[in-house]
N, C-alpha and C positions, 0 to 999 in steps of 0.2 A: 292802289289805295293811297299811297303817299302823295302822288300828284293832286289827288282830290283834296286832301287835307291842306296841302300847300296853297291850292287855289282858294280854299275857304278862308285861310288866314289872311289873304289879301282883302277880303271883304268884311273883315272885323270892323265894327262901327267905332273907329278911333275918334270920330268927331264927338262922340258922347263921352269921351274920357276913357281911360284904360283902367279896368278893374281886374286884378288877378283872379278873383273868385269867379267873375263872369266869364273870363277867358277859359278857366279850367272847366267850368260847367258846359260851355259851348264845345270844348274839345271832347269832353266825356260823352256828350250827346252825339257828336259826330262819330266817335268810335263805336258807339252802340248802333248807330244806323249803318255803318260800313261793315261791321263784323259779320253779320249773316251773309251778306252778298259775297264778301271776300272768302269766307270759309267754304261756302258751297260751290263757288266758282273754282276754287283751288281743288276741292275734293272731287268734283265730277267732270271738270273740263280740262283744267291745266295739267293736273297730275297724270291723267291717262294720256294726254297728248305728249307730254315729256317722255313718258315711258315708251310710247310708240316710236318717237323720234330716236331715242337712244337704242332701242332694239334694232331699228333699221340701220343706224350708223355703225353699231358694233356687232352686226350679224355674224361676221366671220369669227370674231373673238368668242362669241357665245357658243358657236358650233364647235370650235376647237376645244373649249373647256369641257363641253358635254362629251366630246369624243375621248378626252383624257380622263374623264371621270372626276373632275374637280367639282367641288360643291360650293366654293367660295367665289 
């Protein structure tokens, strides 16, 4: 999401003059547009993928902890 915001900042209409209120309003609008996509992408795609990758990477450690009866 951050690269999208940075790319948007490059296209701010500086030729019309800089207004802090307009910049803040544009930034808030952009956050409102990006939040739903970022939230649901994180919740349904990225988080399960990261869990799967870590389970695959640390499979032996997980099995050893289960065998020892550790819960943490």
